[in-house]
C-alpha positions, 0 to 999 in steps of 0.5 A: 839399724846402725852396723856398729856402736861407738862408745865413749865418744869424745873431741880431742879439744876437750881431752888434749887442750894442750894441742890444736886439735879438733877430732871426733873420736871414740874409745871403742867400736862394737861392730857386729860381734867384734870390738875394736878398743882405742889405744889405752895408756895410763890415763884414767877417763877422768883424764888423770895420768897414773904412774908418772914415770912408771911403765908398769903402773901405766899398763896397769891403768891401761888395762883397767880401761881396757876391761871397762870398755870391753864390758861396756861394749858387751865382751870381756877381757877373755875375749881379746883376740889380739893386742898391740902394745907400743913402748917408747923404751925397750926397757919397759918391755918386762914391767909392762908385759908382766902386768898385761900378762896378769890381765890376760893369764889363760887368754892366749891372744896373739900379740904385736909389740913396737918400739917407737919414739914417742906417743901422743903425750910426752908422759905416756911410756906406753900404749895398748890396743886390743881387738876382742869378740862377742860370742854369738851367745852373748849377742843382744 
């Protein structure tokens, strides 16, 4: 029996055709009762960017992705224990954190925020990754 489940596997050749990459990755991994969600940006699962130039709109799409991935893994937003948010400009902090805060109201995760010089694609203004748990009574 596998010790973990990979969710939404992909190859970077398909998702980043503008770059010379060939890596096998996935959007989330469920390992025991822990779910690790890959950094999510303002791109939907069909590869369409939402919110060009709008950090808040990109955060909204990223959180939609996080919600869907957690549900596919057997968890949900209320079981997030840690978030890491990356911004390419500190001026995006308020709109991004306000949007993320709407999705995580009452959850109280630990949170790390970083300002970085760039993300994987030039149009991405923010990225968020999360770690969540699956309560014992939810396990299959």
